[in-house]
C-alpha positions as CSV (number, residue, x, y, z in Angstrom):
1,M,24.1,19.5,-30.0
2,E,20.6,18.3,-30.7
3,L,19.4,14.9,-29.3
4,R,18.1,14.1,-32.8
5,H,21.6,14.4,-34.2
6,L,22.9,12.0,-31.5
7,R,20.3,9.5,-32.4
8,Y,21.1,9.8,-36.1
9,F,24.9,9.5,-35.4
10,A,24.2,6.4,-33.2
11,A,22.3,4.7,-36.0
12,V,25.0,5.3,-38.6
13,A,27.7,4.3,-36.1
14,E,25.8,1.0,-35.5
15,T,25.3,0.1,-39.2
16,C,28.3,1.9,-40.8
17,H,25.9,2.4,-43.7
18,F,23.9,5.6,-44.4
19,G,21.2,3.8,-46.4
20,Q,20.5,1.2,-43.7
21,A,20.6,3.8,-41.0
22,A,18.1,6.0,-42.9
23,A,15.7,3.1,-43.3
24,M,16.1,2.3,-39.6
25,L,15.3,5.9,-38.6
26,H,12.5,6.3,-41.3
27,V,14.2,9.4,-42.7
28,A,15.5,10.2,-46.2
29,Q,19.2,9.4,-46.7
30,P,20.1,13.0,-47.9
31,A,18.5,14.4,-44.7
32,L,20.5,11.9,-42.6
33,S,23.8,12.8,-44.4
34,Y,23.1,16.5,-43.9
35,A,22.5,16.0,-40.2
36,I,25.7,14.1,-39.7
37,R,27.6,16.9,-41.6
38,Q,26.0,19.4,-39.2
39,L,27.1,17.5,-36.2
40,E,30.7,17.2,-37.5
41,S,30.7,20.9,-38.2
42,E,29.4,21.7,-34.8
43,L,32.0,19.5,-33.1
44,D,34.7,20.6,-35.6
45,V,35.8,16.9,-36.1
46,T,35.4,14.1,-38.6
47,L,33.3,11.3,-37.2
48,F,33.3,9.0,-40.2
49,T,35.7,8.1,-43.0
50,R,33.7,7.7,-46.2
51,T,34.6,6.0,-49.4
52,T,32.4,4.7,-52.2
53,R,32.7,1.3,-50.8
54,Q,32.9,1.8,-47.0
55,V,31.9,4.0,-44.0
56,A,34.0,3.6,-40.9
57,L,34.3,5.5,-37.5
58,T,37.3,7.7,-36.8
59,P,38.8,7.5,-33.4
60,A,36.8,10.6,-32.4
61,G,33.7,8.8,-33.8
62,E,34.5,5.7,-31.7
63,F,34.6,7.8,-28.6
64,L,31.4,9.6,-29.4
65,K,29.7,6.3,-30.1
66,T,30.4,5.1,-26.6
67,E,29.2,8.4,-25.1
68,A,26.2,8.6,-27.3
69,D,25.1,5.1,-26.4
70,R,25.3,6.0,-22.7
71,I,23.5,9.3,-23.1
72,L,20.7,7.9,-25.2
73,A,20.2,5.0,-22.7
74,D,20.0,7.5,-19.9
75,V,17.5,9.6,-21.8
76,D,15.4,6.5,-22.5
77,T,15.5,5.6,-18.9
78,A,14.5,9.1,-17.8
79,V,11.6,9.1,-20.3
80,D,10.4,5.7,-19.1
81,G,10.6,6.8,-15.5
82,V,8.7,10.0,-16.0
83,R,5.9,8.1,-17.9
84,R,5.8,5.4,-15.2
85,I,5.4,8.0,-12.4
86,A,2.8,9.9,-14.4
87,A,0.9,6.6,-14.9
88,G,1.1,5.8,-11.1
89,R,3.4,2.8,-11.6
90,S,6.6,4.2,-10.1
91,G,7.5,6.5,-7.2
92,V,7.5,6.9,-3.5
93,V,4.4,6.7,-1.2
94,R,4.8,7.6,2.5
95,L,2.4,5.4,4.4
96,G,1.4,5.8,8.1
97,L,-0.2,3.1,10.2
98,T,-1.6,2.7,13.7
99,G,0.4,0.6,16.1
100,I,-1.6,-2.6,15.8
101,A,-2.2,-2.3,12.0
102,A,1.5,-2.2,11.5
103,F,1.5,-5.9,12.6
104,S,-1.8,-7.0,11.3
105,H,-2.3,-5.2,8.0
106,L,1.2,-4.0,6.8
107,P,2.4,-7.5,5.7
108,R,-0.5,-7.9,3.3
109,I,-0.2,-4.3,2.1
110,A,3.5,-4.6,1.4
111,R,3.2,-7.9,-0.4
112,A,0.3,-6.6,-2.6
113,V,2.1,-3.4,-3.6
114,K,5.4,-5.2,-4.3
115,Q,3.5,-7.6,-6.6
116,A,1.3,-5.1,-8.4
117,L,3.6,-2.1,-8.4
118,P,7.2,-3.4,-8.1
119,D,8.7,0.1,-8.9
120,V,6.8,1.8,-6.0
121,E,8.6,2.3,-2.7
122,L,6.6,2.4,0.5
123,R,8.2,4.5,3.3
124,I,6.5,3.4,6.5
125,S,5.8,5.4,9.6
126,S,4.3,3.2,12.3
127,D,2.7,3.7,15.7
128,M,0.6,6.7,14.5
129,L,-3.0,6.9,15.6
130,T,-5.6,8.8,13.7
131,P,-5.1,12.4,15.0
132,M,-1.3,12.3,14.3
133,Q,-1.9,10.7,10.9
134,C,-4.4,13.3,9.9
135,T,-2.0,16.1,10.9
136,A,0.8,14.5,8.9
137,L,-1.5,14.0,5.9
138,Q,-2.5,17.7,5.9
139,S,1.1,18.9,6.2
140,G,2.2,16.6,3.4
141,E,4.4,14.5,5.7
142,L,2.3,11.4,4.7
143,D,0.6,10.5,1.4
144,L,-1.6,7.7,2.8
145,G,-2.8,6.7,6.3
146,V,-4.1,3.4,7.6
147,L,-6.1,4.6,10.6
148,R,-9.3,4.2,12.6
149,P,-12.1,6.7,11.7
150,P,-13.4,9.2,12.3
151,V,-10.7,11.4,10.7
152,V,-9.8,14.6,12.4
153,G,-10.3,17.6,10.0
154,D,-11.7,18.1,6.5
155,G,-10.5,17.5,3.0
156,F,-9.8,13.8,3.2
157,E,-10.7,10.8,1.0
158,V,-11.5,7.9,3.3
159,R,-12.0,4.3,2.3
160,T,-12.9,1.5,4.9
161,I,-10.8,-1.6,4.1
162,D,-11.6,-3.7,7.2
163,V,-14.1,-4.0,10.1
164,E,-12.7,-5.6,13.2
165,P,-14.6,-7.0,16.2
166,Q,-13.2,-6.2,19.6
167,V,-11.7,-8.9,21.9
168,L,-11.0,-9.1,25.6
169,V,-7.3,-9.2,26.6
170,V,-6.6,-10.4,30.1
171,S,-3.6,-11.8,32.0
172,A,-3.1,-15.5,31.8
173,D,-4.1,-15.9,35.5
174,H,-7.2,-13.7,35.3
175,R,-10.5,-15.3,36.4
176,L,-12.0,-14.7,32.9
177,A,-9.1,-16.4,31.1
178,V,-10.8,-19.8,31.4
179,E,-14.3,-18.6,30.4
180,P,-15.4,-19.8,27.0
181,V,-18.0,-17.0,26.4
182,I,-17.7,-13.5,27.8
183,S,-20.0,-10.5,27.4
184,M,-19.4,-6.9,28.2
185,V,-21.5,-7.0,31.4
186,D,-18.9,-9.5,32.8
187,L,-16.5,-6.6,32.9
188,R,-18.6,-4.3,35.0
189,N,-16.4,-4.4,38.0
190,E,-13.0,-4.8,36.2
191,P,-10.3,-2.1,36.1
192,F,-9.5,-1.1,32.5
193,V,-6.2,-0.3,30.9
194,M,-6.8,2.2,28.1
195,Y,-4.8,4.5,25.8
196,D,-3.9,7.9,27.2
197,S,-5.2,9.9,24.2
198,R,-8.6,11.3,24.5
199,D,-8.9,11.0,20.7
200,S,-8.3,7.2,20.6
201,A,-10.9,5.5,18.4
202,V,-10.2,2.2,20.3
203,N,-11.0,3.9,23.6
204,D,-14.2,5.3,22.1
205,A,-15.3,1.9,20.9
206,T,-14.6,0.4,24.3
207,V,-16.6,3.1,26.1
208,R,-19.5,2.6,23.7
209,S,-19.5,-1.2,24.4
210,C,-19.5,-0.6,28.1
211,R,-22.3,1.9,28.0
212,R,-24.4,-0.4,25.9
213,A,-23.9,-3.0,28.7
214,G,-25.1,-0.5,31.3
215,F,-21.9,0.8,32.9
216,V,-19.0,3.2,32.5
217,P,-15.5,1.5,32.4
218,Q,-13.3,2.0,35.5
219,R,-10.2,3.5,33.9
220,A,-7.4,2.3,36.2
221,H,-4.3,2.9,34.0
222,D,-3.4,4.8,30.9
223,A,-0.8,3.6,28.4
224,S,1.1,5.7,25.8
225,G,1.1,2.8,23.3
226,T,0.1,-0.8,22.6
227,P,3.2,-2.4,24.0
228,V,2.9,-0.6,27.3
229,L,-0.8,-1.3,27.5
230,L,-0.3,-5.0,27.0
231,A,2.5,-5.1,29.6
232,L,0.1,-3.5,32.1
233,V,-2.5,-6.1,31.3
234,A,0.0,-8.9,31.6
235,A,1.0,-7.6,35.0
236,G,-2.6,-8.1,36.1
237,L,-3.3,-4.3,36.5
238,G,-6.5,-4.4,34.5
239,V,-8.2,-5.7,31.4
240,A,-8.3,-4.3,27.9
241,V,-10.8,-4.4,25.0
242,L,-8.9,-4.1,21.8
243,P,-9.4,-4.7,18.0
244,A,-9.1,-8.4,17.0
245,S,-6.0,-7.6,15.0
246,V,-4.1,-7.4,18.3
247,R,-3.8,-11.2,17.8
248,A,-0.9,-10.4,15.4
249,L,1.2,-9.2,18.3
250,P,3.3,-11.5,20.5
251,L,1.3,-11.9,23.7
252,D,3.3,-13.7,26.4
253,G,1.4,-14.0,29.6
254,L,-1.8,-12.8,28.0
255,V,-5.1,-14.5,26.9
256,M,-7.6,-13.2,24.4
257,R,-11.3,-14.1,24.5
258,E,-14.2,-13.3,22.2
259,L,-16.7,-10.8,23.4
260,T,-20.3,-11.5,22.3
261,D,-21.6,-8.0,22.4
262,A,-18.7,-5.6,21.9
263,A,-18.6,-2.8,19.3
264,S,-16.5,-3.1,16.2
265,T,-13.9,-0.7,14.8
266,D,-13.1,0.2,11.3
267,I,-9.7,0.2,9.6
268,A,-9.7,2.8,6.8
269,L,-7.3,4.2,4.2
270,A,-7.2,8.0,4.1
271,W,-5.5,10.7,2.0
272,T,-6.0,14.3,1.2
273,A,-8.4,15.0,-1.6
274,G,-6.6,16.2,-4.8
275,N,-3.2,14.8,-3.8
276,P,-1.0,15.6,-6.8
277,N,1.1,12.4,-6.4
278,P,-0.3,10.1,-9.2
279,V,1.1,7.0,-7.4
280,V,-1.2,7.5,-4.4
281,D,-4.4,6.6,-6.3
282,A,-2.7,3.5,-7.7
283,V,-1.5,2.3,-4.3
284,A,-4.9,3.0,-2.8
285,R,-6.5,0.8,-5.4
286,V,-4.0,-2.0,-4.8
287,I,-4.6,-1.8,-1.0
288,G,-8.3,-1.8,-1.5
289,D,-8.1,-4.9,-3.8
290,A,-5.8,-6.7,-1.3
291,F,-8.4,-6.7,1.4
292,G,-11.1,-8.1,-1.0
293,P,-14.7,-7.1,-1.6
294,T,-16.4,-5.4,1.3
295,D,-19.3,-3.0,1.9
296,A,-16.6,-0.4,2.6
297,A,-17.7,3.2,2.9
298,V,-16.1,5.8,0.7
299,H,-16.5,9.4,1.5
300,T,-14.7,12.8,1.4
301,G,-13.9,14.9,4.4
302,S,-15.2,14.2,7.9
303,A,-18.9,13.9,6.9
304,A,-20.9,10.7,7.2
305,P,-20.2,8.1,4.5
306,T,-22.5,8.5,1.5
307,D,-21.3,5.9,-0.9
308,T,-20.0,2.3,-1.1
309,T,-17.3,0.6,-3.1
310,T,-15.5,-2.7,-3.4
311,L,-12.3,-2.4,-1.4
312,S,-9.8,-3.5,1.2
313,T,-0.4,-4.3,-0.5
314,A,7.4,-2.4,-3.1
315,Q,10.1,-1.9,-1.2
316,V,9.5,-0.9,2.4
317,T,11.6,1.5,4.4
318,A,10.6,1.9,8.0
319,H,10.6,5.3,9.7
320,P,9.3,4.9,13.2
321,M,7.4,7.9,14.6
322,R,6.2,8.8,18.1
323,E,2.8,7.2,18.9
324,I,0.0,9.5,20.0
325,R,-3.2,8.1,21.5
């Protein structure tokens, strides 16, 4: 049975008039009549009773009309879905985020994607720092990553969507909690709580800030993730220098203060070059637009940025993953 024959049958069944159906389909009436006879011959049934004054469906025709309407609707839905996916307007995108970015950046990302691409589903994997995200991107486990450069490995497209200053996080009873202005040199003799991964971009920024102030941070405690790190700081076991987006987290017993001379950290969107999923480019554009015009760097692989662009979010299904720092 050809799909064309079903469409011809559905038009005649709707109008019960061969001339009107032919005009609707933009085919000659003799060709339409021949196609219906072919269909009846193939099914070995009579679908219409025909007189000089009237065309009516037989019981078999009534049944086929119901089924044909359903089949043709399913075909149209499938065609529309395929076209939407190919155009980057429908599908699934697996998005990874660092621990803090899941709080500070995900709400805006999700809202923007839902508004611009309502048929795109975001599947979220949170608490993933840059090394783990890069591995997941290369293996195909993730489509997009919201991470802190530099990326680990080659073959990535990277777009900076935000630049964050670092802030000081101390316990509420710490001596610096009441100071209105703090510089890195004020932390010279303080114990630091840092992430336990040697690949942490946040740790690297903290060390850079300390070195510029003329000292090496005293690393007193390592934390496997942001919640543990903040708990250690709240307990008075050390201070932490973190991206300003940490303000999006609940911080009972903690105080944050601006640092006048700390380094900044970038938040970037990354994906593998040549990703065959057409939705990835569409979602990347939406996320870039959501964070507004910036001087964001755009580059491929792990080389230094060479270009600039205007940059900076869908149903969201969370899939927590182990945090590596």
